[in-house]
Structures are given as C-alpha cells and as structure tokens.
N, C-alpha and C positions, 0 to 999 in steps of 0.2 A: 282438741285432744280427740274429744269425740265425733267432730266433723270431720277431722282428720282420717280417724277410724273410718269411717261411716264412707265417704268417698276414695279409700283403699279399696275397700269391700266390693263398693259398686266396679271400679275400676278390674278387679279380680272377675267379679261376675259376668262384668262384658265378656271379657278375654275368652272365659270359660264356655260361653252359652252363645254370642254374637256366632253367624257363618265365619269360615275363615276367610271366603272374599270380602266380608264387610271389612274388619280387621287388616287386609291388606290393605283396602282404598282406605281406613281412615288412616292407616298408617303412611302411606304413601303419599296423600296429600298433604300430611302436616311435614313432612319435608319437602314435600314441592314449596311450599308456604315458608318455610325457614331459609331454601334457599334463594328464593326470589328478592325474601329482606334482605338476607344478605347481600346478594347481586346488587341492591336499589343503594345501599351505603357502601360497598365500595365497586366501585367498576373494574372489569377487570379488561386487563388490556388486549387485544387483540391476539391469539397464538399466533407465530410466527409460522410454525408447522400446518397448522390450519389454513393459514393465507397462502398454500402452495398448494392446495386441493383443487382441481376445476372439474366442472360439471357440464360433461357435454348432452345437452339436454334434447330430445326430440320431439319438439312441441309442434304445436298447430301448426304455425309456418312454416316449418320443416315441410310438414307433412303436404300444404297446401302445393312448396313448391316442389317438389320432388314425388309426391306421391303418396297413396293410402300404404298403411301398414297392414301385414308385415312385409317389408323393405326385403326385395332378394338379398341372398346371401352374399352374392356379388358388389351390391351395393353398399352392405354391413364391411365388407373386407376393405371397401375405400375409404370409408370412417375410420377404420379399425387403421389404416395407412396413415392417413393425414392426423391422426394423434401420436401415432408413433414416429414421427419426423420430428415431432416438436422434443423426443427424447424424455418422456417421463419418465419415472423411477417404476410404474407399474400399472398396469391399465387392469380396472377393474370392470366389467361389462353386467348390469343390473339389467338381462334377458335371459331367459329362459329357453333354451335350443334344443328342444327336444324331439323335435322332431326334423328327419332327415330334408336337405333343402330340395323344393318340388317346382323351382323355377327356371333351373338353370337349362343350357341345351343338354348337358350330360344327363341330368336329371329325366328330361323329357324323353330323349331316346332309351332310358331305360324302361320309363312306361309304356314307349311303344313297345317293346321288345316284351313287353310281360302280355300286351295285349293282344298281340299279333304272333306269337311264339316265332318271331325272326330273331333267331341267335345272333345275326351279326347285326344288326341294329344295337344288341348288348355289347358289343365286343366296340359298334362304332364310340359310346358315351365316352369310353376310355379317353379318348383321342379329343374329346371334346372339354370348352370351358366348363369347370362342376364348384359350384359355388362354394359347396363344405370347404373343399381341398382349397381351392385359394382361401376364404376367408384361415381357415389353419394356417398355412404357409405365412401369412401376416402377423400370426401370433410368434413367427420364429424372431421376427424384430424388438419384440418388446413383451417384456415377463406379463402373462395376463392372467386373471384370476376369472373363471364363470362360475356361473352359479346353480345350484338344485334348489328342488320344495320337497318338502316332507308329505307324503303321501300319506292319508288313516287308515287306508282301504287294500294297497296293494303292497307287494313286497319286490318292489324293483332294486335295484342295485345302482351305488355310485362309487367312482375311484375315490379311495381315500389315500388317507398319509400314515408311514408309521410310528406307533405310539407304545411308548413305552409307560407301563403300568403297573399297579400293586395291589393283588387283591381282586375283585370281582368287578366287573364291569357297571360301576354306578348310575346303570339306564332308568332306573328306577326318581333320581334326581335330575333329570334333563327331560328337555321341551323333546320329545320322539315321535315316531309315527311305525307304521306296520313297515313302511320302505321309503324309496326315494326316489324322484325325477331328476334325471340331470341334462346335461346335452348329450347329442349322440357320439358314439366312439372317436370319430374324425378329429372332433373337436374338441371332446376331453383331452386325448392322447396330446393335442399341441398347445392345451394351456399348461401353466405352471402352479395355478393350484386350484382350486373348487372351493366354494362357501354356500354357507346359506342365503336365499335370496330372500325369504320373509322371517318375520321375525314376532317372539310372542307378547303379547300382548299383558299389560296387569290386569285386575280385576275391571278398572274402567275405561280400557279399551287406550290409556295412554302408554305407549312404550318406553321403557326407562330401562331396561339392562343389555346388551346385546350379548348372548350366550357363547362362552367360547368353545362350547361345545355340544354337539345334539345327538340325537341316539335316532337308527334306521335300524328298525330292524332287530339284531342282534350287533350291530356294528356303531363304533364312533365315530362320528365325523365332523370335522369342522366346525365350525360356525360361523 
C-alpha cells in the first residue's frame, strides 16, 4: 500500500514539475509503443481507400530527364493534364506557387515592358503563352487542392472557406502564424480548395496529428 502511494505521489509530482514538452514526449512515446505492439499482434489488412491513393513524385530521375527545378508552369500544366486524364477524384499539389511565373513568353514580355517602358510589349503579353493561365486552365478538368504555408512574421492572407462558428475564434488552441503565404491569385481562383502544406510536429519531431484548422492572423483556414 505504501509503495503504491509513493509511486502515485512521484507520478503526480512529475506531472506537476516536468516541462509540458517532456510530458508530451513521454505520453506520445508510450502510445507509439502500444500501437506498435498492437500492430505486431494483429496485422491490419491494407485499406482499400489507401490503395487508391497515387503519389506522383518529382524525383532525381525526373529532374535529370526534364530539367532543373523549378520547372516552368507550362511543364507543370502538362503534368497536371496527364494526371487529370486518368480521371482522379481530386488532385492535391504539394507545392507552393507563391510567385508569378517568370519563364513563359508572356512573363518575359511583361518584364521587358517594365524595363523599357514600352506599353506595346505589355499589351503583347496578352497574346503570348502564359504559364500561370495555362496551369489555371488545367484545373478546370479536375478538382485541384493547392497549398499555403503559415508565415510567423508577415500578415499575408490566402483564400478561406465559409465557416459557421459559435463563440469566439479558438485561435489560442490552434497552430497559427501572423499570416500566410499562398499561391498567386490566378491559380488560387482556379483551385477547388486550399490547405496547409506543412504540419506541426510533436516535441520529439514526429508528426502524429493533422490539424483540421489552422490560424493565420485573425482568420481560420483549412488545415
């Protein structure tokens, strides 16, 4: 009895005195061990839904054959078009298109117009191939989800979705930043949805949870 009470007292003292990060690490590590034992005792069958998930990876062989990264938006449009031809339910692109295309003929014409002050070159850009517009047009053939990243310093904004809330925004409980950096407007407008590209890890660096919502400034955004 005395030994049990002493163990309980030590446990309570540890909960009160240890840093929260340590407690979280101990808890999550214990759950990892339980899940690992459970998996060994009762192997799970492959989820049929997971078998339908296909990852298209831009790997070293792709870079060697096609060219160095970043690829032109026209090349990305070709890639999305090929994927869309397979009629997937949705395409999630794990890339941040935060800057306008600078390598298409239209982008080069706009740059020359700015450098030379020639308005005719700027007008010419409307008739030339535009990588951003072409990529946005491919989004019409398949639902596409693009991504954003939270910015801890700047208060940039990205498109959100309508949400019904009761009470104040629970921003203090969410992973959040001062703002967010998202895709350029022409791409964001053509996308079916937008979500966070990066995930918060536990104190030991392992990602165990996917947030449903994140906070950017005073806004709620899809996780």
